[in-house]
C-alpha positions in Angstrom: 13.5 -10.2 -6.9 11.4 -7.2 -7.9 7.6 -7.0 -6.8 5.9 -5.2 -9.5 2.2 -4.7 -10.0 2.1 -3.9 -13.7 3.1 -7.4 -14.7 1.5 -7.4 -18.1 3.0 -4.1 -19.2 6.4 -5.4 -20.0 7.4 -4.0 -23.5 7.4 -0.3 -24.1 6.9 1.4 -27.3 8.6 4.8 -27.8 5.7 7.1 -27.1 7.2 10.0 -28.9 5.9 8.4 -32.1 8.9 6.1 -32.8 7.9 2.5 -33.5 8.9 -0.8 -32.0 10.1 -3.5 -34.4 10.8 -7.2 -34.1 7.4 -8.6 -32.9 4.0 -8.9 -34.4 2.3 -8.5 -31.0 2.5 -5.3 -28.8 2.4 -5.3 -25.0 1.5 -1.7 -24.5 2.7 0.5 -21.5 0.0 2.7 -20.0 0.3 5.9 -21.9 -1.8 8.8 -23.3 -0.7 11.3 -25.9 -2.0 14.9 -25.9 -1.0 18.2 -27.6 2.4 16.7 -28.7 3.2 15.4 -25.2 3.4 11.7 -24.2 2.3 10.8 -20.6 2.8 7.6 -18.7 0.4 6.3 -16.1 2.1 6.6 -12.7 1.4 3.5 -10.4 3.5 5.1 -7.7 1.5 8.4 -7.6 -1.8 9.0 -5.7 -3.6 12.3 -5.6 -3.5 13.7 -2.0 -6.8 15.5 -2.3 -9.1 14.6 -5.2 -10.3 18.2 -5.1 -7.1 19.2 -6.7 -8.2 17.6 -9.9 -10.2 20.6 -11.6 -13.2 20.4 -13.8 -11.1 21.9 -16.5 -11.0 19.4 -19.4 -7.6 19.5 -21.3 -8.2 16.6 -23.7 -10.1 13.5 -24.6 -9.1 10.0 -25.6 -9.8 9.5 -29.3 -8.5 6.1 -30.0 -7.6 3.0 -27.6 -4.7 1.4 -29.3 -4.6 -1.8 -27.3 -8.0 -2.9 -28.8 -7.0 -2.5 -32.4 -3.4 -2.0 -33.1 -1.2 -5.0 -33.8 1.2 -3.4 -36.2 4.6 -2.8 -34.4 5.2 0.1 -37.0 2.3 2.1 -35.7 3.1 5.6 -34.7 1.3 7.0 -31.8 -0.6 10.3 -32.3 -2.5 12.9 -30.3 -5.6 11.4 -28.7 -4.2 7.9 -28.6 -4.1 5.9 -25.3 -3.2 2.3 -24.4 -5.9 1.5 -22.1 -8.3 4.4 -21.5 -11.4 4.1 -23.3 -12.4 6.3 -26.2 -14.2 9.4 -24.9 -12.2 9.4 -21.6 -11.8 12.9 -20.4 -8.4 14.2 -19.2 -8.3 16.9 -16.5 -6.0 19.6 -15.3 -4.4 19.1 -11.9 -4.1 22.0 -9.6 -0.4 22.9 -8.9 0.8 21.5 -12.3 0.9 22.7 -15.9 -1.0 20.6 -18.3 2.3 19.6 -19.8 3.4 18.0 -16.5 0.6 16.1 -14.9 -3.0 15.3 -15.9 -5.6 13.0 -14.6 -8.4 10.6 -15.7 -11.3 9.5 -13.6 -10.8 5.9 -12.4 -12.9 4.2 -9.8 -10.3 1.6 -9.3 -7.7 4.1 -8.2 -7.1 5.6 -4.7 -8.7 9.1 -4.9 -10.8 8.3 -7.8 -8.2 9.4 -10.4 -5.4 7.9 -12.2 -2.5 10.3 -12.7 -0.6 10.6 -16.0 3.0 12.2 -15.8 4.5 13.8 -18.9 7.6 11.7 -19.8 10.1 14.6 -19.6 8.5 15.7 -16.2 8.7 12.3 -14.7 12.0 13.0 -13.0 10.4 15.6 -10.8 7.8 13.1 -9.3 8.8 10.7 -6.6 9.2 7.3 -8.3 11.1 5.3 -5.6 10.8 4.6 -1.9 14.2 6.1 -1.3 12.9 9.5 -2.8 10.5 10.0 0.0 12.0 12.2 3.0 10.6 10.0 5.9 10.6 12.8 8.5 8.1 14.7 6.2 5.5 11.9 6.1 2.3 13.2 7.7 0.5 9.9 7.7 0.5 6.4 6.4 -2.6 4.8 4.9 -3.0 1.0 4.6 -5.1 -0.6 1.8 -5.9 -4.1 0.9 -4.8 -4.9 -2.6 -8.2 -4.4 -4.4 -9.5 -1.6 -2.2 -9.4 2.1 -2.8 -10.5 3.2 0.7 -7.9 2.7 3.5 -8.6 0.1 6.2 -6.3 2.0 8.7 -4.4 5.2 9.0 -1.2 5.5 11.0 -0.2 8.7 12.7 2.2 9.8 15.5 4.0 6.9 17.2 2.5 4.2 15.1 3.5 6.0 11.9 7.1 6.4 13.2 7.3 2.8 14.4 6.0 1.6 10.9 8.5 3.6 9.0 11.3 2.6 11.4 10.5 -1.1 10.8 10.7 -0.5 7.0 14.0 1.4 7.2 15.7 -1.1 9.4 14.8 -4.2 7.3 17.4 -6.3 5.7 18.0 -6.2 1.9 17.9 -9.6 0.5 18.2 -9.4 -3.2 17.7 -13.1 -4.0 14.7 -13.7 -1.7 12.2 -16.1 -3.0 8.6 -15.8 -1.5 7.7 -18.8 0.5 3.9 -19.0 -0.3 3.7 -22.3 1.8 0.1 -21.6 3.0 -1.4 -20.2 -0.2 -1.1 -16.8 -2.0 0.7 -14.0 -0.2 -1.2 -11.1 1.3 -0.6 -7.8 -0.6 -1.0 -4.5 1.0 -0.9 -1.0 -0.7 1.0 1.5 1.5 0.6 5.2 0.8 2.9 7.9 2.3 1.3 11.3 2.5 3.6 14.4 2.7 3.1 18.1 2.2 2.8 17.8 -1.5 -0.1 17.4 -3.9 0.9 13.9 -4.8 1.4 11.0 -2.3 3.7 8.0 -2.9 2.5 4.5 -3.0 4.2 1.0 -2.9 3.3 -2.5 -2.1 4.1 -4.6 1.1 3.8 -8.4 0.9 3.3 -11.1 3.6 4.0 -14.5 2.3 3.2 -16.2 5.7 6.9 -16.5 6.7 8.3 -13.1 5.9 7.0 -9.6 5.2 8.9 -7.7 2.5 8.8 -5.0 0.0 11.1 -3.7 -2.8 12.5 -0.2 -2.3 15.0 -1.4 -4.9 16.2 -4.8 -4.0 13.8 -7.0 -1.9 13.9 -6.0 1.8 12.8 -8.2 4.5 11.1 -6.5 7.5 10.7 -7.5 11.0 7.5 -9.5 11.5 6.6 -7.1 14.2 5.1 -5.0 11.5 2.2 -7.4 11.3 0.8 -5.8 14.5 0.6 -2.5 12.7 -0.9 -4.1 9.6 -3.8 -5.4 11.7 -7.1 -3.4 11.2 
């Protein structure tokens, strides 16, 4: 079972301008189109230092398609975005070309910015837990699901133990969350390495087990709860 945050964003249109047929309703993916390039919002990516987002404006949203467009034959164009409001400014990110990564201010995102990665450049950005070289992790920050400020930072021995527990978990593809005592507790976990973009994923405690989804669902030793405590 996959644990995915973007539950509502399930059906992709072809952002290159192609259309999606066969449905009168459109469930848009998080995208923005600028200067002939299509960018996808990256849930896994967190800006390591918000100061890396420059004041240079590289574009502006002209049209929020999710509010208006219901025609599956609609072809996206420059200035279109799925969920960004009209007038939203798009900024250059230090260390990247503007046809690679751009940013939009977002109070609900860690670091205050939501990153958009050009579709062709996406393969160069860490998209999966397995892509992170664990020995290069400088620190691990823990967040409650709805928060953008960490409630705890793990370094040194705590960081190493936390990563060890994640790495030594048991892959259990068919695991079903127990949820016997109410809703699970969700945590956002951010790995910071010596790169401008940090990697984020979700850890879940259903009251019986703690697990995450590096690919298949992986159960983690409940000892990790001691490190999740504030």
